[in-house]
C-alpha positions in Angstrom: -14.0 -10.4 41.5 -12.2 -8.3 44.1 -8.9 -7.4 42.4 -8.8 -6.2 38.7 -7.8 -8.6 35.9 -4.6 -7.3 34.5 -3.0 -10.5 33.2 -4.7 -13.5 31.6 -3.1 -16.8 30.7 -4.6 -19.1 28.1 -3.0 -22.4 28.9 -3.0 -25.7 26.9 -3.4 -28.7 29.3 -1.9 -32.0 28.5 -2.0 -35.4 30.2 0.9 -36.3 32.5 2.3 -39.7 32.1 2.6 -40.4 35.8 -0.4 -38.2 36.8 2.0 -35.9 38.7 1.2 -32.3 37.6 3.8 -30.7 39.9 6.6 -31.3 37.4 4.5 -30.3 34.3 5.1 -27.3 32.1 1.6 -26.1 32.9 2.7 -25.7 36.5 5.8 -23.8 35.5 3.7 -21.4 33.4 1.1 -20.8 36.1 3.8 -20.1 38.8 6.0 -17.8 36.6 3.2 -16.0 34.8 1.2 -15.3 38.0 -1.9 -14.6 36.0 -5.0 -12.9 37.5 -7.2 -15.2 35.3 -6.6 -18.5 33.6 -8.4 -20.3 30.7 -7.5 -23.9 30.8 -7.7 -25.5 27.3 -8.2 -29.2 27.3 -10.2 -32.2 26.0 -12.8 -34.5 27.5 -12.0 -38.2 28.1 -13.3 -40.6 25.4 -13.7 -44.4 25.3 -10.3 -44.7 23.6 -8.3 -42.2 25.5 -8.1 -40.1 28.6 -8.9 -36.4 28.5 -6.8 -33.6 29.9 -9.5 -31.4 31.6 -9.7 -33.9 34.5 -6.3 -32.4 35.6 -7.5 -28.8 35.8 -8.7 -29.2 39.4 -5.2 -30.3 40.4 -3.6 -27.2 38.8 -6.2 -25.0 40.4 -5.3 -26.4 43.9 -1.6 -26.2 43.2 -1.7 -22.4 42.6 -4.7 -21.6 44.7 -7.1 -20.2 42.1 -10.5 -19.2 43.3 -13.5 -20.3 41.1 -14.0 -16.8 39.7 -10.4 -16.7 38.5 -10.5 -19.4 35.9 -12.6 -21.2 33.3 -12.2 -24.3 31.2 -12.4 -24.4 27.4 -13.2 -27.9 26.2 -12.1 -28.9 22.7 -14.4 -31.7 21.5 -11.7 -33.1 19.1 -8.2 -32.1 20.1 -7.0 -33.4 16.7 -9.3 -31.2 14.6 -7.1 -28.2 13.7 -9.8 -26.0 12.2 -12.3 -26.6 15.0 -9.7 -26.0 17.7 -8.5 -22.8 16.0 -11.9 -21.4 15.6 -12.8 -22.0 19.2 -9.6 -20.4 20.4 -10.1 -17.4 18.2 -13.6 -16.9 19.8 -12.1 -17.4 23.2 -9.5 -14.7 22.7 -12.0 -12.3 21.3 -14.3 -12.9 24.3 -11.5 -12.3 26.8 -10.6 -9.1 25.2 -14.2 -7.9 25.3 -14.7 -9.0 29.0 -11.4 -7.7 30.2 -10.4 -4.7 28.1 -6.8 -3.7 28.5 -5.7 -6.9 30.2 -2.4 -8.5 29.1 -3.1 -11.7 27.1 -0.6 -14.6 27.3 -1.0 -17.8 25.4 1.2 -20.9 26.3 1.1 -23.6 23.7 3.7 -25.9 25.3 1.3 -28.7 26.4 -1.6 -30.6 24.8 -1.8 -32.4 21.5 0.3 -31.2 18.5 -2.9 -29.9 17.0 -3.8 -28.0 20.1 -0.4 -26.4 20.1 -0.7 -25.4 16.5 -4.2 -24.1 16.9 -3.3 -21.9 19.9 -0.1 -20.6 18.2 -2.1 -19.8 15.0 -5.0 -18.1 16.9 -2.5 -16.0 18.9 -0.5 -14.9 15.8 -3.5 -14.2 13.7 -5.1 -12.0 16.3 -4.1 -8.5 15.3 -6.3 -6.6 17.7 -5.1 -4.6 20.7 -3.8 -5.7 23.1 -2.0 -8.3 21.1 -1.8 -11.9 22.4 1.7 -12.6 23.6 2.8 -16.1 22.7 4.7 -18.0 25.4 6.6 -21.3 25.8 8.0 -23.4 28.7 11.5 -24.5 27.8 14.5 -25.9 29.6 17.8 -27.7 29.3 17.4 -31.0 27.5 19.2 -34.2 28.6 20.7 -37.0 26.7 17.3 -38.4 25.6 16.2 -34.9 24.5 13.8 -34.6 27.4 13.7 -31.5 29.5 15.7 -31.8 32.8 13.3 -31.1 35.7 14.1 -27.9 37.5 15.6 -26.1 34.4 12.3 -24.9 33.0 11.5 -21.3 32.3 8.3 -19.6 31.0 9.7 -17.5 28.1 8.5 -15.3 25.3 8.7 -17.0 21.8 11.7 -15.4 20.1 11.1 -13.5 16.9 7.3 -13.6 17.2 7.1 -9.9 16.5 9.0 -10.4 13.3 6.6 -13.2 12.4 3.6 -11.0 13.0 5.3 -8.1 11.1 5.9 -10.4 8.1 2.2 -11.2 7.9 1.5 -7.5 7.6 4.3 -7.3 5.0 2.4 -10.0 3.0 -0.7 -7.8 3.0 1.4 -4.8 2.0 2.7 -6.9 -0.9 -0.8 -7.3 -2.2 -1.5 -3.6 -1.8 1.7 -2.8 -3.9 0.5 -5.1 -6.6 -2.5 -2.8 -6.9 -0.2 0.3 -6.8 -1.9 1.2 -3.5 1.1 2.8 -1.8 -1.0 4.5 0.9 -2.4 1.2 2.0 1.1 -0.4 2.0 2.4 2.5 4.0 -0.3 2.0 6.7 0.4 -1.8 6.9 4.1 -1.3 7.1 3.5 1.3 9.8 1.6 -1.3 11.8 4.5 -3.7 11.4 7.0 -1.1 12.6 5.0 -0.5 15.8 6.0 -3.9 17.0 9.2 -4.8 18.8 10.8 -6.2 15.7 14.5 -7.0 15.1 16.7 -4.1 14.1 17.6 -5.6 10.7 13.9 -6.1 9.8 13.1 -2.6 11.1 15.7 -1.0 8.9 14.4 -2.9 5.8 10.8 -2.0 6.5 11.5 1.7 7.2 13.2 1.9 3.8 10.3 0.3 2.0 7.8 2.5 3.9 9.7 5.7 2.9 9.6 4.6 -0.7 5.9 3.8 -0.5 5.3 7.3 0.8 7.4 8.7 -2.0 5.4 7.0 -4.7 2.1 7.8 -3.0 3.2 11.5 -3.0 4.2 11.2 -6.7 0.8 9.8 -7.5 -0.8 12.9 -5.9 1.8 15.1 -7.6 3.2 16.2 -4.3 6.6 16.3 -6.1 8.5 18.2 -3.5 7.8 15.5 -0.9 8.6 12.8 -3.4 12.0 14.4 -4.1 12.8 14.6 -0.4 11.9 10.9 0.2 13.6 9.5 -2.9 16.6 11.7 -2.2 17.3 9.7 0.9 18.1 6.8 -1.4 19.6 8.8 -4.3 22.2 6.2 -5.2 19.5 3.6 -6.1 16.9 6.0 -7.5 19.0 8.5 -9.4 17.3 7.9 -12.7 13.9 8.5 -11.1 15.1 11.7 -9.6 16.1 13.0 -13.0 12.6 12.4 -14.3 11.2 14.0 -11.1 13.4 17.1 -11.7 11.8 17.5 -15.2 8.3 17.1 -13.8 9.0 19.8 -11.2 10.2 22.1 -13.9 7.0 21.6 -15.9 4.7 22.1 -12.9 6.5 25.3 -12.0 6.2 26.7 -15.5 2.5 26.1 -15.6 1.7 27.2 -12.1 4.1 30.0 -11.2 2.8 33.5 -11.9 5.1 35.4 -9.5 8.8 35.3 -8.8 9.5 36.3 -12.4 12.6 38.3 -13.2 10.4 40.6 -15.2 6.6 41.1 -15.3 6.8 40.8 -19.1 8.6 37.4 -18.9 6.4 34.7 -20.5 4.7 32.3 -18.1 6.1 29.2 -19.8 9.6 30.4 -20.4 11.1 27.9 -17.8 10.1 25.1 -20.1 12.9 26.1 -22.4 15.5 25.1 -19.8 14.3 21.5 -19.5 15.9 18.6 -21.3 12.6 16.6 -21.8 9.5 18.4 -20.7 7.4 15.8 -22.7 8.3 13.3 -20.0 5.5 14.9 -18.0 3.0 13.6 -20.6 4.4 10.0 -20.3 4.2 10.4 -16.5 0.4 11.2 -16.7 -0.1 8.1 -19.0 1.7 5.9 -16.5 -0.5 7.4 -13.7 -3.6 6.6 -15.8 -2.5 3.0 -16.2 -2.1 2.7 -12.4 -5.6 4.0 -11.9 -7.0 1.5 -14.4 -5.1 -1.3 -12.6 -7.1 -0.3 -9.5 -10.4 -0.3 -11.4 -10.7 3.5 -11.2 -11.4 3.9 -14.9 -13.1 7.3 -14.7 -10.0 8.6 -13.0 -7.8 7.0 -15.6 -9.8 8.5 -18.4 -9.4 12.0 -16.9 -5.7 11.6 -16.6 -5.4 10.5 -20.3 -7.3 13.6 -21.3 -4.9 15.8 -19.3 -1.9 14.0 -20.9 -3.3 14.7 -24.4 -4.0 18.3 -23.5 -0.5 18.8 -21.9 1.1 17.2 -25.0 -0.3 19.8 -27.3 0.2 22.6 -24.8 3.9 21.8 -24.6 4.3 21.5 -28.4 2.6 24.8 -29.0 4.8 26.6 -26.6 8.1 24.9 -27.4 7.5 25.0 -31.2 5.6 28.2 -31.7 5.6 30.2 -28.4 1.8 29.9 -28.0 0.5 29.6 -24.4 -2.9 28.0 -24.5 -3.8 29.8 -21.3 -3.1 33.2 -22.7 -2.9 33.1 -26.5 -1.1 35.9 -28.4 -3.1 36.3 -31.7 -0.1 37.4 -33.6 1.5 33.9 -33.1 -1.4 32.0 -34.5 -1.3 30.8 -38.2 -2.5 33.7 -40.3 -5.6 32.0 -41.6 -6.8 31.4 -38.0 -6.3 34.9 -36.6 -9.5 36.4 -37.7 -11.5 33.4 -36.5 -10.0 33.6 -33.0 -10.1 37.4 -32.9 -13.9 37.2 -32.6 -13.5 35.3 -29.3 -11.6 38.0 -27.6 -13.2 39.5 -24.5 -11.9 42.7 -22.8 -9.9 41.9 -19.7 -10.0 38.1 -20.3 -7.2 36.0 -21.8 -7.9 34.0 -25.0 -7.6 30.3 -24.1 -7.6 27.1 -26.2 -9.3 23.8 -25.2 -7.9 20.4 -26.3 -9.5 20.2 -29.7 -8.9 23.8 -30.5 -5.2 23.5 -29.5 -4.9 20.3 -31.6 -6.3 22.2 -34.7 -4.1 25.2 -34.2 -1.0 23.0 -34.0 -2.1 21.1 -37.1 -2.4 24.4 -39.0 1.4 25.0 -38.8 2.5 23.2 -42.0 6.1 23.0 -40.9 5.4 21.5 -37.5 6.8 18.0 -37.2 3.4 16.8 -35.8 1.2 18.6 -38.4 0.6 15.6 -40.7 0.1 13.2 -37.8 -2.3 15.6 -36.1 -4.5 16.0 -39.2 -4.5 12.2 -39.8 -5.4 11.4 -36.2 -8.1 14.0 -35.6 -10.9 11.5 -36.1 -9.4 9.1 -33.5 -9.1 12.0 -31.0 -12.8 13.0 -31.6 -13.9 9.4 -31.1 -12.0 9.2 -27.8 -13.2 12.5 -26.4 -16.8 11.5 -27.1 -16.5 8.6 -24.7 -14.5 10.6 -22.2 -17.2 13.3 -22.2 -19.8 10.8 -21.1 -18.0 10.1 -17.9 -18.7 11.5 -14.5 -15.4 13.3 -14.3 -16.0 15.1 -17.5 -19.5 16.2 -18.5 -21.8 13.2 -18.0 -22.9 10.5 -15.6 -22.0 7.3 -17.5 -19.5 5.2 -15.6 -16.4 4.1 -17.4 -16.5 0.3 -17.2 -13.6 -2.0 -17.7 -14.9 -2.9 -21.2 -15.2 0.8 -22.1 -11.7 1.4 -20.8 -10.3 -1.5 -22.8 -12.1 -0.6 -26.0 -11.8 3.2 -25.9 -9.8 4.5 -22.9 -6.6 2.7 -23.9 -6.8 4.3 -27.3 -6.1 7.7 -25.8 -2.9 6.3 -24.3 -1.9 4.8 -27.7 -2.7 8.0 -29.5 -0.6 10.1 -27.1 2.4 7.7 -27.2 2.3 7.7 -31.0 2.6 11.4 -31.0 5.5 11.3 -28.5 7.2 8.7 -30.8 6.8 11.1 -33.8 8.5 13.9 -31.9 11.4 11.6 -30.9 11.7 10.2 -34.4 11.9 13.7 -35.9 14.6 14.7 -33.3 12.3 17.2 -31.6 12.5 15.4 -28.3 15.4 13.8 -26.3 13.4 11.4 -24.2 14.3 10.5 -20.7 13.8 6.9 -19.7 10.6 6.6 -17.7 8.8 3.5 -16.7 5.9 2.2 -14.5 6.2 2.5 -10.8 7.6 -0.4 -8.8 5.2 -2.8 -7.1 5.9 -5.7 -4.9 9.5 -5.6 -6.0 10.0 -2.8 -3.5 9.9 -5.6 -0.9 12.6 -7.7 -2.7 15.3 -6.8 -0.2 13.2 -7.6 2.8 14.9 -10.8 4.0 
């Protein structure tokens, strides 16, 4: 070929009633599209009916196509939707491989109804780059609903980008049902790259921002979450209240500088929060999302952190004990000598989960003391299975059955403890619930 192939037209060919191709939609498409290469899609004649490929030569002569500028795709059965579709998909893929970067147009005006449906489906389903641009020849219709000759135009199918975008939205819906906000974000981003209608664009941009917010929340990038949810504060006000508490908890446990005084306790900021225990519930909800994705090891690890955080918060808020730097004088008197033997010069005394659990249970006046002592066996049983997992100390995978039989017990145990605190008026719980899923798309019309 002498000149490069920049525009390709895949053209359905029908059978003219009077055998005059000059007034056919195919001719309008060929003349207005001015393609560098054409794929004529038609059928062979059979005993019962005439085929359409016999008219290809007339179209070729009409627009002066050289032999190296066109090909013919013959559909054995123009009424077999599946076969027609599959052959057209392969045709489009082949064209893209042979002529990379060329513009692909597909005109489904002519041919059998099945041929039209197959070409339209193949074009819309093809999500590779460059995309296939669907085209139609249309004109002014007369009294008998037939197109008036001379009024035809070769036009883009209106709303096709919205249609393609909605197919991506459907896949995003599936991702959201798995709490996979990152995947939904990517799919919505692909949809937004299209020339979609302003109304749909606004709706999808909102959902994408919310997906990014909850993805950030899943990763505990709480500052980014607050920024994104803050855009829609009116609708997400209750979530922002929870988020504010979580930010307060994370600051208390991570900030070592910016204290008003070097002697100021590390966890002092927890005292200013209405419901620091909501951070425990947040970790449990996070664990449930990981389990919904089949990531049971991850879910187990998050439940462990929730149980640990629960006791850490109670020890500080009730007894001013920081498990990361224990003041011996604040321990119950009968435990002080025991823990004094663990002191090492220059290193803080720390408490692991079971140790912290036992220290808290040793305070007879603590509202959780009776419950902690009663449930210690369940905690030990749960930690044994957790310790076998890869994210703890072992190599045994946490299967779905293990999660259902043992993993969920950690969630139940933690929520029971939270309920005890609320019942004894030691917690003013904020309402917190599981993250939204496909309902994020409910306002996409």
